[in-house]
VOGU-3710 file (C-alpha; in Angstrom, 3 decimals, decimal comma):
1> mkrtdsfpas> -18,274/35,984/-73,248  -15,188/37,303/-71,457  -17,108/37,410/-68,206  -18,094/33,772/-68,565  -14,491/32,660/-69,198  -12,901/34,689/-66,389  -15,244/33,504/-63,646  -13,811/29,965/-63,286  -10,255/31,350/-63,322  -10,990/33,909/-60,570
11> yairkrspli> -12,818/31,288/-58,542  -9,812/28,936/-58,819  -7,485/31,730/-57,682  -9,660/32,488/-54,665  -9,824/28,797/-53,877  -6,019/28,394/-54,026  -5,195/31,576/-52,108  -5,531/30,025/-48,591  -3,201/27,188/-49,617  -0,629/29,632/-51,014
21> llllgmalla> -0,762/31,733/-47,839  -0,403/28,563/-45,775  2,737/27,509/-47,663  4,255/30,989/-47,471  3,605/31,146/-43,750  5,115/27,699/-43,265  8,249/28,685/-45,196  8,658/31,903/-43,203  8,122/30,086/-39,909  10,569/27,316/-40,865
31> ftlyntaymq> 13,208/29,905/-41,754  12,733/31,743/-38,458  12,705/28,554/-36,398  15,786/27,239/-38,165  17,802/30,385/-37,517  16,688/30,602/-33,888  17,367/26,937/-33,172  20,715/27,119/-34,976  21,914/30,121/-32,985  20,784/28,731/-29,636
41> amerireqad> 22,134/25,219/-30,228  25,426/26,541/-31,598  25,805/28,773/-28,552  25,244/25,801/-26,239  27,755/23,668/-28,144  30,274/26,524/-28,151  29,915/27,086/-24,398  30,162/23,376/-23,643  33,210/22,963/-25,885  34,939/25,954/-24,318
51> anlsryivsl> 34,215/24,654/-20,813  35,523/21,177/-21,659  38,585/22,665/-23,335  39,374/24,684/-20,228  38,831/21,671/-17,998  41,080/19,475/-20,119  43,819/22,090/-20,285  43,741/22,455/-16,504  43,955/18,672/-16,083  46,791/18,379/-18,618
61> qhqldrhrdl> 48,660/21,331/-17,148  48,312/19,864/-13,671  49,663/16,534/-14,860  52,688/18,209/-16,449  53,351/20,621/-13,583  53,655/17,716/-11,167  56,810/16,529/-12,931  58,169/19,682/-14,548  60,757/20,459/-11,844  61,577/16,854/-11,007
71> prllasqqql> 64,605/16,639/-13,434  66,132/19,798/-11,935  65,721/18,306/-8,451  67,295/15,023/-9,515  70,202/16,842/-11,202  71,329/18,077/-7,778  71,388/14,650/-6,112  74,831/13,310/-5,146  73,979/9,727/-6,128  73,511/10,786/-9,758
81> ihllenpgnv> 76,442/13,234/-9,767  78,713/10,513/-8,383  77,545/8,167/-11,136  78,327/10,696/-13,873  81,749/11,298/-12,333  82,418/7,535/-12,208  80,355/6,044/-15,084  82,054/2,661/-14,832  81,599/2,167/-11,096  79,186/-0,757/-10,602
91> qsietanryl> 78,275/0,304/-7,071  77,414/3,850/-8,261  75,265/2,427/-11,070  73,308/0,165/-8,702  72,839/2,977/-6,170  71,585/5,347/-8,889  69,206/2,715/-10,320  67,588/2,026/-6,959  67,371/5,700/-6,173  65,645/6,468/-9,506
101> arvndtmgat> 63,210/3,575/-9,036  62,302/4,824/-5,553  61,808/8,413/-6,780  59,833/7,165/-9,768  57,415/5,217/-7,555  57,032/8,127/-5,157  56,336/10,803/-7,800  54,211/8,614/-10,092  56,361/9,135/-13,193  56,557/6,548/-15,952
111> dsyvlgtdgi> 60,352/6,342/-16,211  63,373/8,258/-14,904  66,937/7,835/-16,284  70,382/9,479/-16,489  72,248/10,055/-19,778  75,928/10,712/-20,226  77,232/13,516/-22,417  77,283/11,095/-25,326  73,545/10,306/-24,911  74,085/6,772/-23,563
121> tlaasnwgqh> 71,822/5,776/-20,667  73,886/5,046/-17,543  71,090/4,409/-14,967  67,291/4,048/-15,204  64,325/3,372/-12,961  63,380/0,374/-15,127  66,853/-1,198/-14,831  65,352/-4,533/-13,763  62,813/-4,811/-16,649  63,256/-6,471/-20,021
131> hsfigndysf> 62,848/-3,155/-21,875  65,355/-1,281/-19,693  66,747/1,965/-21,091  70,311/1,262/-19,835  72,775/1,313/-22,677  70,389/2,951/-25,178  71,580/5,949/-27,157  69,183/8,930/-27,011  71,506/11,563/-28,377  69,149/12,041/-31,307
141> rpyfqqameg> 66,277/13,150/-29,041  65,631/16,917/-29,002  65,151/16,869/-25,211  68,785/15,637/-24,853  70,030/18,238/-27,266  68,089/21,002/-25,460  69,577/19,953/-22,096  73,102/19,773/-23,514  72,648/23,376/-24,607  72,279/24,245/-20,919
151> gagryfalgn> 68,498/24,630/-20,537  65,494/22,563/-19,554  64,086/20,366/-22,295  60,537/19,324/-23,144  59,481/16,908/-25,763  56,631/14,558/-26,660  57,460/11,380/-28,509  56,709/7,716/-28,928  59,039/5,664/-26,736  61,886/4,236/-28,814
161> tsrvrgyffs> 62,095/1,163/-26,589  58,711/0,866/-24,858  56,652/2,151/-27,847  54,521/4,035/-25,282  53,686/7,702/-25,828  55,134/10,002/-23,224  56,095/13,551/-22,429  59,777/13,968/-21,585  61,275/16,534/-19,175  65,095/16,909/-19,156
171> ypvfrsaqii> 67,657/18,973/-17,286  71,468/19,142/-17,404  73,699/18,004/-14,532  76,440/20,534/-13,785  79,811/20,199/-12,085  81,831/23,387/-11,773  79,669/25,057/-14,460  80,333/22,168/-16,833  77,616/19,787/-18,117  78,499/16,233/-17,204
181> gvvvvkvdle> 75,167/14,553/-18,030  71,384/14,844/-18,437  68,517/13,702/-16,188  65,268/12,723/-18,000  61,774/12,072/-16,586  59,075/10,493/-18,767  55,357/11,038/-17,999  52,579/8,882/-19,456  49,635/11,016/-20,649  47,378/8,173/-21,826
191> dieedwsdpl> 45,374/8,258/-18,588  43,956/11,630/-19,609  42,555/10,085/-22,785  40,942/7,241/-20,850  39,281/9,623/-18,389  37,521/11,501/-21,180  33,907/10,273/-21,399  31,969/12,777/-23,523  30,811/10,904/-26,670  29,905/14,151/-28,451
201> qdilvmdedg> 33,275/15,885/-28,046  36,758/14,684/-28,970  40,045/15,988/-27,621  43,129/16,617/-29,773  46,566/17,618/-28,514  49,071/18,678/-31,204  52,779/19,366/-30,952  54,539/22,407/-32,368  54,578/20,708/-35,777  50,812/20,201/-35,752
211> vifistrtnw> 50,993/16,417/-35,323  48,189/14,954/-33,182  49,846/12,908/-30,429  46,934/12,711/-27,940  43,377/12,017/-29,088  40,229/10,319/-27,829  40,060/8,716/-31,295  42,840/6,137/-31,646  42,767/6,402/-35,470  43,488/10,148/-35,287
221> rfrtlgylpe> 46,790/9,779/-33,460  49,970/10,720/-35,367  47,963/12,485/-38,080  47,701/16,147/-39,025  44,791/18,448/-39,719  44,455/18,601/-43,502  42,661/21,159/-45,710  44,939/23,963/-44,424  47,169/26,340/-46,346  50,683/25,124/-46,887
231> igrstlrqsy> 52,927/27,261/-44,704  56,438/26,652/-43,491  57,375/25,304/-40,110  58,924/28,580/-39,046  55,778/30,495/-39,911  53,713/27,873/-38,100  55,867/28,034/-34,991  55,785/31,795/-35,035  51,998/31,727/-35,388  51,619/29,212/-32,586
241> gnhepnprqg> 54,109/30,828/-30,315  52,890/34,410/-30,547  49,172/34,545/-31,137  46,070/32,608/-32,074  45,607/32,033/-35,814  42,840/34,129/-37,304  40,318/31,936/-39,192  39,102/34,933/-41,208  42,437/35,875/-42,788  41,262/34,375/-46,047
251> lppasplasw> 44,157/32,076/-46,778  43,867/30,220/-50,103  42,452/26,735/-49,808  44,647/23,736/-50,396  43,937/20,295/-51,711  41,786/18,166/-49,385  44,779/15,845/-48,902  47,360/18,588/-48,426  49,345/18,710/-45,213  50,896/21,696/-43,533
261> ltemdiarit> 54,137/19,714/-43,084  56,790/20,212/-45,747  59,150/17,504/-46,884  61,856/19,007/-44,705  59,550/18,847/-41,679  58,673/15,230/-42,345  62,343/14,353/-42,791  63,267/16,099/-39,551  60,514/14,328/-37,568  61,436/10,980/-39,103
271> asrrygqapl> 65,101/11,476/-38,246  64,202/12,176/-34,615  62,200/8,949/-34,553  59,632/10,949/-32,603  56,614/8,984/-33,840  58,326/5,828/-35,067  57,213/4,816/-38,547  53,870/6,689/-38,459  53,122/8,114/-41,963  51,844/11,451/-40,512
281> lpldiirrev> 48,930/11,631/-42,982  46,392/14,456/-42,733  42,854/13,877/-41,542  40,270/13,654/-44,331  38,647/17,078/-43,979  36,035/17,456/-46,708  34,977/21,015/-45,952  36,217/23,922/-43,894  33,895/26,881/-43,117  34,252/29,997/-40,986
291> teqgdllltl> 30,945/31,364/-39,675  30,062/35,009/-39,117  30,610/34,484/-35,392  34,197/33,317/-36,054  33,536/29,616/-35,449  35,546/27,112/-37,490  33,299/24,296/-38,762  34,834/21,135/-40,202  33,271/18,324/-42,171  35,506/15,356/-41,468
301> fdtpattsdr> 35,396/11,957/-43,126  36,052/9,559/-40,309  37,259/6,029/-41,040  36,922/3,547/-38,124  40,168/2,530/-36,475  39,488/-1,167/-37,007  39,553/-0,947/-40,811  41,303/0,948/-43,538  38,397/0,728/-45,947  37,320/4,258/-46,796
311> qsgraghyll> 33,847/3,113/-47,833  33,098/1,983/-44,258  33,599/5,519/-42,885  31,132/8,360/-42,597  31,250/12,130/-42,628  30,896/14,038/-39,386  30,345/17,738/-38,750  32,325/19,409/-35,971  32,996/22,727/-34,327  36,734/23,244/-33,737
321> qsrllpnasm> 37,993/25,239/-30,785  41,665/25,292/-29,801  43,968/26,956/-27,325  47,726/26,976/-26,677  49,000/25,251/-23,558  51,311/27,784/-21,880  55,029/26,845/-21,804  54,381/23,396/-23,242  54,771/23,844/-27,040  51,469/22,129/-27,677
331> rvavlaslrp> 47,987/23,144/-28,758  44,847/21,594/-27,272  41,730/21,435/-29,470  38,146/20,242/-29,010  36,138/18,832/-31,891  32,504/19,150/-30,816  30,035/17,093/-32,819  27,207/19,054/-34,424  24,728/16,189/-34,057  23,038/17,956/-31,090
341> lqisifktla> 22,698/20,982/-33,377  20,928/18,916/-36,018  18,736/17,217/-33,415  17,825/20,550/-31,814  16,953/22,068/-35,201  14,884/19,021/-36,117  12,969/19,067/-32,825  12,350/22,805/-33,033  11,155/22,579/-36,634  9,010/19,529/-35,895
351> lgltfylila> 7,390/21,118/-32,855  6,916/24,558/-34,415  5,619/23,314/-37,751  3,351/20,779/-36,042  1,831/23,537/-33,942  1,541/25,722/-37,047  -0,160/22,972/-39,046  -2,562/22,245/-36,199  -3,419/25,926/-35,921  -3,784/26,230/-39,701
361> alilffsarh> -5,943/23,109/-39,779  -8,210/24,581/-37,101  -8,466/27,853/-39,003  -9,268/26,042/-42,251  -11,734/23,824/-40,430  -13,660/26,714/-38,936  -13,524/28,613/-42,244  -14,920/25,619/-44,094  -17,508/25,175/-41,383  -18,583/28,795/-41,756
371> rmkqqhqael> -18,888/28,407/-45,537  -20,888/25,223/-45,144  -23,156/26,988/-42,686  -23,837/29,737/-45,203  -24,386/27,243/-48,003  -26,884/25,253/-45,963  -28,735/28,290/-44,631  -31,201/28,326/-47,531  -31,696/24,575/-47,327  -32,408/24,866/-43,615
381> qqahealelr> -34,953/27,588/-44,265  -36,767/25,399/-46,764  -36,640/22,476/-44,399  -37,995/24,721/-41,632  -40,989/25,733/-43,720  -41,679/22,124/-44,648  -41,376/21,174/-41,001  -43,873/23,842/-39,956  -46,382/22,449/-42,438  -45,830/18,940/-41,101
391> vklrtreltd> -46,200/20,236/-37,536  -49,558/21,790/-38,339  -50,797/18,545/-39,835  -49,422/16,570/-36,935  -50,960/18,992/-34,421  -54,362/18,460/-35,956  -53,905/14,698/-35,736  -52,768/14,961/-32,096  -55,764/17,130/-31,223  -58,128/14,488/-32,555
401> anqrlqqeie> -56,211/11,761/-30,766  -56,286/13,789/-27,520  -60,053/14,071/-27,650  -60,337/10,329/-28,106  -57,932/9,825/-25,231  -60,007/12,076/-22,942  -63,048/9,950/-23,655  -61,108/6,783/-22,873  -59,798/8,347/-19,624  -63,322/9,200/-18,551
411> qhhqtqnqli> -64,384/5,640/-19,187  -61,334/4,435/-17,250  -62,284/6,625/-14,242  -65,741/5,126/-14,182  -64,285/1,608/-14,312  -61,801/2,473/-11,577  -64,550/3,739/-9,279  -66,443/0,527/-9,783  -63,321/-1,492/-8,926  -62,735/0,589/-5,755
421> qtaklavlgq> -66,306/0,006/-4,651  -65,916/-3,710/-5,277  -62,692/-3,752/-3,251  -64,423/-1,992/-0,361  -67,198/-4,538/-0,384  -64,636/-7,349/-0,373  -62,839/-5,842/2,621  -66,163/-5,300/4,414  -67,082/-8,879/3,738  -63,719/-10,024/5,167
431> lsaginhels> -64,207/-7,856/8,247  -67,809/-9,027/8,694  -66,721/-12,628/8,438  -64,065/-12,013/11,069  -66,523/-10,275/13,403  -68,994/-13,145/12,943  -66,185/-15,573/13,811  -65,253/-13,641/16,949  -68,876/-13,159/18,158  -69,537/-16,900/18,136
441> qpltairhfa> -67,391/-17,434/21,245  -69,024/-14,753/23,510  -72,502/-15,896/22,361  -71,645/-19,464/23,326  -70,449/-18,217/26,733  -73,633/-16,120/27,212  -75,800/-19,145/26,430  -73,762/-21,176/28,886  -74,233/-18,584/31,654  -77,976/-18,244/30,825
451> dngrklltrg> -78,497/-22,036/31,075  -76,636/-22,070/34,384  -78,723/-19,137/35,672  -81,974/-20,937/34,849  -80,776/-24,013/36,685  -79,699/-21,889/39,638  -83,143/-20,195/39,790  -84,776/-23,608/39,828  -82,594/-24,569/42,776  -83,209/-21,249/44,491
461> rtervgtnle> -79,606/-20,113/44,432  -80,303/-16,508/43,499  -76,920/-15,169/44,708  -75,199/-17,189/41,976  -77,701/-15,967/39,402  -76,528/-12,388/39,994  -72,937/-13,484/39,329  -73,987/-15,105/36,057  -75,831/-11,960/35,024  -72,676/-9,891/35,688
471> eiagladrma> -70,673/-12,273/33,505  -73,336/-11,973/30,781  -73,048/-8,162/30,985  -69,244/-8,391/30,667  -69,599/-10,628/27,631  -72,019/-8,116/26,128  -69,360/-5,450/26,571  -66,887/-7,833/24,990  -69,151/-8,238/21,958  -69,421/-4,465/21,692
481> silqplreft> -65,616/-4,208/21,621  -65,519/-6,881/18,930  -67,842/-4,789/16,801  -65,479/-1,798/17,248  -63,330/-2,674/14,162  -66,440/-2,319/12,007  -66,800/1,277/13,209  -63,073/1,947/12,834  -62,917/0,618/9,312  -63,276/4,063/7,723
491> rqhqgpgqgv> -60,647/5,682/9,958  -57,284/6,478/8,330  -55,090/5,792/11,404  -55,521/3,878/14,637  -53,309/4,597/17,595  -51,863/1,978/19,919  -54,619/2,515/22,523  -54,287/2,637/26,326  -51,917/0,692/28,549  -52,990/-2,855/29,504
501> nlqhlrqgvm> -51,886/-4,865/32,536  -51,124/-8,459/31,583  -52,841/-9,815/34,729  -56,118/-8,107/33,717  -55,611/-9,393/30,193  -55,239/-12,946/31,564  -58,468/-12,678/33,536  -60,471/-11,454/30,523  -59,113/-14,197/28,266  -59,841/-16,910/30,834
511> vimsgqleqq> -63,441/-15,687/31,226  -64,015/-15,989/27,484  -62,209/-19,328/27,056  -63,299/-21,065/30,287  -66,194/-22,894/28,674  -64,178/-24,208/25,738  -61,318/-25,177/28,049  -63,672/-27,170/30,292  -65,294/-28,795/27,289  -61,891/-30,030/25,920
521> rasitwpegl> -60,484/-30,643/29,416  -57,537/-28,424/28,397  -55,135/-26,657/30,747  -53,238/-23,352/30,320  -50,046/-22,519/32,168  -49,522/-18,765/32,701  -46,237/-17,209/33,872  -45,799/-15,482/37,228  -45,475/-11,706/37,696  -48,073/-10,646/35,091
531> ekiwvaggmg> -49,447/-7,972/37,440  -46,139/-6,049/37,151  -46,072/-5,925/33,334  -47,832/-3,257/31,298  -47,957/-3,054/27,509  -49,251/-0,545/24,992  -52,605/-1,504/23,467  -56,306/-1,898/24,084  -57,810/-4,531/26,371  -60,395/-5,676/23,829
541> rleqvlvnli> -57,932/-5,931/20,961  -55,355/-7,883/22,941  -58,067/-10,217/24,337  -59,197/-10,842/20,763  -55,605/-11,724/19,713  -54,951/-14,074/22,630  -58,389/-15,714/22,293  -57,659/-16,399/18,615  -54,226/-17,855/19,429  -55,602/-20,071/22,232
551> snalqamaeq> -58,576/-21,184/20,098  -56,234/-22,183/17,234  -54,073/-24,079/19,730  -57,100/-25,975/21,073  -58,221/-26,802/17,539  -54,701/-28,110/16,732  -54,933/-30,443/19,799  -58,582/-31,496/19,315  -57,640/-35,197/19,004  -55,573/-35,203/22,222
561> pnprieitlg> -57,201/-36,369/25,534  -55,595/-33,737/27,761  -54,536/-30,715/25,672  -51,949/-28,485/27,306  -50,991/-24,869/26,411  -47,930/-23,080/27,817  -47,706/-19,300/27,847  -44,255/-17,817/28,590  -43,176/-14,241/29,233  -40,070/-12,260/28,290
571> sspqwvwlsv> -39,332/-8,562/28,628  -36,779/-5,828/28,009  -36,875/-2,090/28,708  -38,563/-1,549/25,330  -40,465/-4,755/24,545  -42,602/-7,513/26,096  -42,871/-11,029/24,590  -45,798/-13,418/25,138  -45,344/-16,855/23,552  -48,208/-19,359/23,116
581> hdhgpglspd> -46,902/-22,933/22,774  -49,211/-25,860/22,018  -48,307/-29,547/21,833  -50,023/-30,246/18,559  -48,539/-31,420/15,235  -46,948/-28,018/14,478  -47,014/-26,019/11,219  -46,001/-27,236/7,787  -43,550/-25,141/5,675  -46,452/-24,045/3,460
591> alahvfepfy> -48,478/-23,000/6,515  -45,553/-20,998/7,913  -45,344/-19,090/4,632  -49,097/-18,206/4,444  -50,394/-18,485/7,993  -51,244/-14,762/8,329  -52,899/-14,396/4,914  -56,711/-13,848/4,856  -58,850/-16,947/4,195  -55,860/-19,294/4,479
601> ttkptgmglg> -56,733/-22,265/6,717  -55,701/-25,863/7,228  -58,973/-26,830/8,979  -61,919/-28,089/6,923  -64,448/-25,903/8,819  -62,258/-22,823/9,401  -62,634/-19,505/7,589  -58,921/-18,534/7,747  -59,537/-15,077/9,265  -58,498/-15,404/12,950
611> lsishrivhs> -54,752/-15,175/12,525  -55,060/-12,604/9,715  -57,167/-10,305/11,919  -54,867/-10,862/14,899  -51,813/-10,010/12,814  -53,441/-6,784/11,586  -54,459/-5,816/15,166  -50,902/-6,344/16,512  -49,414/-4,382/13,637  -51,763/-1,452/14,398
621> lngrleaanh> -50,429/-1,514/17,997  -46,811/-1,160/16,700  -46,058/-4,764/17,632  -45,259/-8,052/15,903  -46,923/-11,461/15,700  -44,632/-14,293/14,531  -45,205/-17,994/13,942  -42,700/-20,855/14,237  -42,348/-24,499/15,280  -41,116/-25,172/18,814
631> pqggalftlt> -37,918/-27,274/19,079  -39,782/-29,729/21,406  -42,742/-30,008/19,028  -45,906/-28,070/18,419  -46,569/-24,561/17,114  -45,159/-21,434/18,760  -46,779/-17,996/18,286  -44,849/-15,038/19,730  -46,634/-11,752/20,442  -44,251/-8,761/20,787
641> lpslspreps> -45,674/-5,489/22,203  -44,169/-2,149/23,312  -43,418/-2,110/27,049  -44,832/0,536/29,448  -43,853/1,388/33,002  -46,502/0,746/35,728  -47,172/4,484/36,077  -47,909/5,140/32,406  -51,429/3,653/32,315  -52,749/6,005/35,031
//
């Protein structure tokens, strides 16, 4: 009983084990891929942030160094010293104003001006503008106080008159070791913000109090970094002036809205009117984390600059890297967005897990396929045995059918032999009919010569009788050549024969056709130069072809009183053309299509074999026989034969 109950449970465990292993493997792979992608992406972000921080510091330092020594240079100019010695002299004021404007345009500074020992502006480069500094009291500015103490002053503040952020350089003007005034140069640093174009990294520049006065985010200006321990200004300055703050020192966390500025610091900054009426609120830092590699990660709730609604903002994750700007009392920081980190991790996980799932799917597929193969092995064996039985039965049926088929094939062979014999008889009948048609002309000529010979004997003209007998002998030879196709019927191939001179061919044809020509009073025009032309073929065969063509022409002109036949000649190095042109009614379209077919005729007494036999003879001589209608009327038959040189027949 226990065995029966435990079997389903063990089977279920074995069935679930591949799925459990798959999930464990996926979790392990995801953990490994996450850590690897995190480290690599964080390293790239860190390197990029450090490079951008260095580049920005160099650019900012270069911008400040261009104007750092300008106040000291101006403090030694006689125009300004003369003004401070004679503050009420109108000519000295105008000369100093123009001089400062010219220097300001040359050096690219924002504003340059001269203050008396009481902090009142005596001359300024913007003396002709509506927001001129002349007459303004800047004794409250730290840069004036630093210069009046005898040293160079530096200070960043929001312009009290122009409301434009600027960095101020100051230097005292001495006369006989006594300070008689202060020269101030203002530099606009907003161009550096505008030149920054990296959407994934933001730049922050903070003063010695930790107030952000330069930022690529307009809504971050004049704010402080919150979520930091509350420490005094002196401690902060000491930390900033001597060494980098250590993010691992484990300082106690403060409230998310806490600022590192004390009330005294805020009161001091407000009294200096450094940032106007800015509230100096901290940034909304939700979380602050220090990684094992020493990186400071911030989660910052960012509210858009166009609205004060907190619900319209969103949280962003950043890597903070900062560095002191030497001799400038400011710290430059880069907030690098961690969105590329998240994207890199997502892509790595997606690619790795997709590959893993594909591989796992293939493994599961082949495993399932192997199990299915084992499960179906027995079924295949049974099917194989059943198939063998069916094959045996089918083989027996095919054997019986094959025997019946052999009997039918034997009967088919007998029928085929009978059909072949019938076809041979039909061809022999066609050939016999053609030979009978061709023999009728020589027999008529022989009878004609025999009748003439008998008449000549009666008249006693024996010399002409001998000539007639020679003609009768030639016609007998001609009849023998006509019977030659009957003997050649069983041959497989017939060659083109010997060379034939066209003049000899003309003589033979005229001998055979002379009687019929005289009877119809017909005339034949032959071309000149036939004795020079030789063609491939046999004399008897070519005579038979021309006799057939001339006979058909005479039959076509039987109703005409004076029939006329024109034979023309054409030649090329390879071919010779003989054209037979009659002046009869010509050939109909149907006749042109079937004129060379056996037993096709348009004459009521014709057998339709002459042109068919002629066409077959010319084809056996490697030539062509073509039929057409002449443009001037009548039928035109063109005989094309291979050309031979005069020496070839010998």
